[in-house]
C-alpha positions, 0 to 999 in steps of 0.5 A, spaced: 259 478 021 265 477 016 272 479 017 272 485 013 266 488 016 269 487 023 275 490 021 271 496 018 267 496 025 274 496 029 276 502 025 270 506 027 271 504 034 278 506 034 276 514 035 271 513 040 271 514 047 268 509 052 261 511 054 260 505 060 265 503 065 264 496 069 267 497 076 267 492 082 259 491 082 261 488 075 254 486 071 248 489 074 241 489 070 241 497 070 248 496 066 245 491 061 239 495 060 243 502 059 248 498 054 242 495 050 239 502 050 245 505 047 246 500 042 239 502 040 241 509 039 248 508 036 249 501 034 257 501 036 259 502 043 265 502 047 265 499 054 271 500 059 272 495 064 276 498 070 282 496 074 277 494 080 273 489 076 275 482 078 272 479 072 275 477 065 273 482 060 272 477 055 267 473 059 264 480 060 264 482 053 260 475 051 255 476 057 253 483 055 253 481 048 248 475 049 244 479 054 243 485 049 243 480 043 249 484 040 256 482 037 263 483 040 267 486 035 273 486 039 276 486 046 283 489 047 286 489 054 280 492 058 276 495 052 270 492 049 267 494 043 260 491 041 255 492 035 248 491 034 245 492 027 239 498 028 232 498 025 232 499 017 229 506 018 234 508 023 240 505 021 247 509 022 252 504 020 253 501 013 257 495 013 261 494 007 
């Protein structure tokens, strides 16, 4: 992913609300499956890491990206933005 594409995705993510929250249970198989399904449907998602989660948000982002075969767009504070390109016939986001 180029820096221009990353900047474009960041601008799209600014207006989004987080659709998942990672709490004290941290990473569970159910969360991973749900994130995978959301990426399939939306391509770009935002995840919030709650205060009671002891894990580092950057480590969680890397783990989620690896498990869902997606890319980490950014991690700011306790917010994670992930992107995975959709199938050609279902593509929603056109990268520059």
